[in-house]
N, C-alpha and C positions, 0 to 999 in steps of 0.2 A: 502434537505440534509438528510443523513442517519446516525443514531446514531450507534456507535459501542459499543455493550453492555459491553464488558469487558475492554474497554479502558476508563479511567476516563476523563470526561470533554472534549471530542473530537468529532468533526463531520467532515465529508468529505465535503469540499466546491466544489469539482469537482469529480464526479464519471465517470470513463472511462468504455466504454462498451467492451473493449478488454479483453481477457482472458490471464492468465499467459502463457498458452501453445501456444498462438498466437504471443507472443512477441519474438523478435530475441535474441537468446542466445549469451552471451558474454563468450567465452571459459575460459578466465582467472579469471572470477568472477561469479561462478554459482548462487550466490544470487542476481545478478543484470541482468536485461534484458533490451533491447532497444525497445521502442515503435516508430515505423516509423510514425504512425498517429500523435502523439504529438511531435515527435522528441526529446525525453527525456529518460533518464535512469529511470528504475523502480526498486525499492529496495524491495526485499522479506522480510517480517516480519512475524515471527511465534509466537511472544509473546509480551506482553506489553512493555518490555524493548527495544526490537528492534524497535517497533512502535514509542515509544517516542523519541529515538535517531534520527531516520530518519525524523520524523515529525518536530522536533526542527531545523533540518538543511534545512527544506523546500523541502525535496525530495518527488518525486512521490513514492507512496507506494503500494505494493501488499500485502494484509493482509490475511493470512490463519491461524487462531488461532489453535495451536496444540491441545487444549482441546476441540474444537468444530468442529469435523470432518464433521458434517452435515451443518455447516454454509457456506453460499455462499461466494466465494472469493470477496474481495473488492479491486479495483484498483483505485487510484486517489490521489488528494492532500487533505491534512487535514487543518482544521481551528480550532483553539482553541476558546472557548467562548469569551475571551477577545479581539479577533481580530475584 
């Protein structure tokens, strides 16, 4: 598992090797793309508030922190330490 430095108490339980640009665009919702490999929607998160909102819903997340342009994108499912 990989720790996300600016997200409090969260780890990814599953990291996907797909890249955001490889996912299928959904025209009506630019912040959501579809992963054909996992057959699931992936929600773009740019800040901790977006991240928390989608993680609590159990969504697959693509995380690109606005404040850390050099950080690698992370795509996957999250797991809180209590899980």
